[in-house]
C-alpha angles and dihedrals in degrees: 000000000000118000102240098184122122106283090235090061095054114097119236113249121208112299134189122199118214118198123184112207137186119176088331104133093116089056097039090058084074105024097046092043089057092054094046091052092055107100090212093057120032131166095291091061096055129088115187116197112205111206099199100301119184097197099075095262095145097051093043094051092045090056089059092058095255118140108247124200121186124211091213093230139060120262102359084156134248094273092059092040093053092048090051090049091054090051090056097039125106112267094260123160093238134042125204124201119203128171119235092240095053122095106206119213114241110271095012095118091048088051091054095050093046092048091050092049093046092050098041092245128147094214142019137186137193137204146253112265123243095256108071115190098239114066095200119124098247094043091051092048096048097043096043090048089055092046091052093049092057099044097100114082119221141161091212107056118166095220147027131235121210096191087081112357144124130209133183108255097228091052091048093051094043092061093042100252123257120347107242094174094060093037111037089155133044105288138116095320089128092051090052091048089053090050091057093045091054093044089074092054097262123137133230125208126217109208112187095185090064099083143170137186119244116224098189120120111216126203118202094244093049094046093052093045093050092044090057108031102033102028117021097035100050092035090053089051090053090050091052092046093047109033113203094010094116122055109150143046113034094349098053118123092257091053091051090054089051090051092054091048091049092053091050091048095050092043092052093043093051092045096050096083092052114100095224096049099073104247099217097046091047092051091048091052092046094048096046095048091048090052091051090047090051091052092048090049096042095124090052090047091053090050092051092046093050091049100048112354137267097294090056090048091055092047091047091051090055092047089048090059089057091047092051093045093052090049092050094049091045091054091047091051091049091051092050094047097038097115093053099047092039090056091046091052092049090052091049091051092048091050093050 
């Protein structure tokens, strides 16, 4: 039976934190320090998995008293690194996964465990805060978009997030952990893990008040590339393989409507300079769809405006239309090519 007490009243069971790291010493100087200063964590509760760093990460972390495990190769990927960390972790009831470039607020991991226990969930995850470390336009846009997506609390989330998440060890081991064969690079390995956790009837909590600051600096080119190749593409494949498995966050019905509007807006805007398109009608379509998109994204617009002013909010809204359009076209392409890539994946699995 689920423990329905207030999460603050639930005691914190033993917890081990697993951090995959690759050339991340400059970030760990802040992120690891935050964990070690948390009285509920401490050095003995942390396992850092070094994935072939060349900046002295392993030796530096060892000197702090943190248990360091090395993958023995460079870039085995975060999925494999996290699994290795769990193998070398103390046999605690709960596991926490934190990215090396994430500075966890004091008490956030305890909040996640208590919320999961109180709600009868096997896992829980938090959110980035609304003050990302890098003030650049793209970094603000990406991190605040993520923060906004995780603001609604639930005990029945469709996914999992390993940037700041906890999972009960027995549940993690029962589903086989992360899938390093399918995800040899940073991708949606945590989303897929959440899918398998939920397949057995277990629940996952989203806890917005458990927050962390992201230290990553995003460039526009990198953000667009990651959005398509490491997020939209593999996530769309999961959606095709498991129809109806995802209902919230960036694949909720409202987000799909926004994606269609974004595609119409960009199509009309790009067509307006062409002589055969009818400049005025194209501009009217572009303007009206953008206004509707702005109204549907009004809470996100307010967040952007509070963070960096109205001009940033307008620019972020325009970039968001490109993000949504790329996601929509990626999903459409995956649906159209599903037989081919499904067959290729079956052959790869048979060969392995």
